[in-house]
C-alpha positions in Angstrom: -9.6 67.3 -3.7 -6.3 66.3 -2.8 -4.2 68.1 0.0 -1.6 70.4 -2.1 2.1 70.6 -1.8 3.9 74.1 -1.5 6.7 75.1 -3.5 8.9 77.9 -2.0 10.6 79.9 -4.1 13.3 82.4 -3.6 11.4 85.4 -3.1 9.5 84.4 0.0 11.9 82.7 2.5 9.4 83.7 5.4 7.5 81.8 7.9 4.8 84.4 7.0 5.0 83.1 3.4 1.0 83.3 2.0 1.6 79.7 0.9 2.5 78.4 4.4 -0.1 80.5 6.0 -3.0 79.3 3.6 -1.6 75.2 3.8 -0.2 75.1 7.4 -0.6 71.3 7.0 1.1 70.9 3.5 4.4 69.5 2.9 6.5 72.0 1.5 9.7 71.8 -0.8 12.7 73.9 -1.8 14.7 73.3 -4.8 18.3 74.5 -5.2 18.4 75.9 -8.9 21.8 74.6 -10.1 21.4 76.2 -13.4 20.4 79.7 -11.8 23.3 79.3 -9.2 25.8 78.8 -12.0 24.3 81.5 -14.4 23.9 84.1 -12.0 27.2 83.4 -10.2 25.6 83.3 -6.7 28.2 83.5 -4.0 28.7 81.5 -0.8 27.6 84.3 1.4 24.0 84.5 -0.2 23.9 80.9 -0.5 24.5 80.6 3.3 22.0 83.4 4.0 19.1 81.6 1.9 20.0 78.1 3.7 19.6 79.8 6.9 16.2 81.2 6.2 15.3 77.7 4.8 16.4 76.3 8.4 13.4 78.4 9.8 10.7 76.9 7.4 9.1 73.5 7.7 10.6 72.8 4.0 12.3 69.6 2.5 15.2 70.9 0.5 16.4 69.2 -2.8 18.7 70.5 -5.8 18.0 70.2 -9.6 15.8 71.3 -12.2 13.1 73.1 -10.2 9.9 72.0 -12.2 11.1 68.4 -12.3 11.5 68.2 -8.6 8.3 70.2 -7.9 6.5 67.7 -10.2 8.2 64.6 -8.4 7.3 66.1 -5.0 3.6 66.4 -6.1 3.7 62.9 -7.4 5.4 61.4 -4.3 2.2 63.1 -2.3 -0.5 62.0 -4.3 -1.5 65.4 -5.2 -2.4 67.6 -8.5 -2.0 71.0 -6.6 1.1 72.7 -6.3 0.7 76.2 -4.2 3.6 78.8 -4.4 3.6 82.8 -4.2 4.5 85.3 -6.9 7.9 86.1 -7.8 9.5 88.8 -10.1 12.4 86.3 -11.1 12.6 86.2 -14.7 12.7 82.1 -14.4 9.5 82.1 -12.3 6.8 82.2 -15.4 9.0 79.5 -17.0 9.0 77.2 -14.4 5.4 77.8 -13.6 4.5 77.0 -17.3 6.5 73.8 -16.8 4.8 72.5 -14.0 1.2 73.6 -15.2 1.4 71.1 -18.0 1.2 68.4 -15.3 -0.5 69.9 -12.4 -2.7 72.7 -11.2 -0.6 75.4 -10.2 -1.9 78.1 -7.2 0.2 81.4 -7.2 -0.5 83.6 -4.3 0.2 87.2 -4.0 2.7 88.2 -1.6 2.7 92.0 -0.1 5.3 93.5 -1.9 8.3 94.8 0.3 8.1 98.1 -1.7 6.0 99.3 -4.8 8.4 99.5 -7.9 7.7 99.1 -11.8 10.9 99.5 -13.2 13.5 97.2 -14.1 15.8 95.9 -11.1 18.8 93.6 -11.5 18.1 90.8 -9.1 21.3 89.1 -9.6 22.9 90.7 -6.7 21.4 92.0 -3.5 23.4 95.3 -3.5 22.2 96.2 -6.7 18.4 95.6 -5.5 19.0 97.2 -2.2 20.5 100.4 -3.8 17.0 100.7 -5.3 14.9 99.5 -2.6 16.4 101.5 0.2 15.2 104.7 -1.4 11.5 103.5 -1.0 11.7 101.6 2.2 13.3 104.5 4.4 11.2 107.6 2.8 
């Protein structure tokens, strides 16, 4: 079996990422999703925060179409296995389906920050935090 590559997504930007823990020697990739940044109008402060998180990870940084970049990265590393962590992002399933058309995808569970089954607006951290803080600081 070929060694996997890791796709780091925006919902697990931590050195404790389960994919990084499970495959510590595997090359890892982050892709700035230009379409998502434009669609959600993600601001400079959030982009800076994400970038600072990425600086703590052993990750190659690219930008563009996420699925296409992940597949290109896998091909460059001669592997047919991409590993990532689950995400509640609405785009995550679509990206996974695109990747799975060409290579095997292993999605690892991550420990949730808090348990919540209802809708949360993920476009702004402040909207997320307004819900999350009620559960985190009980």
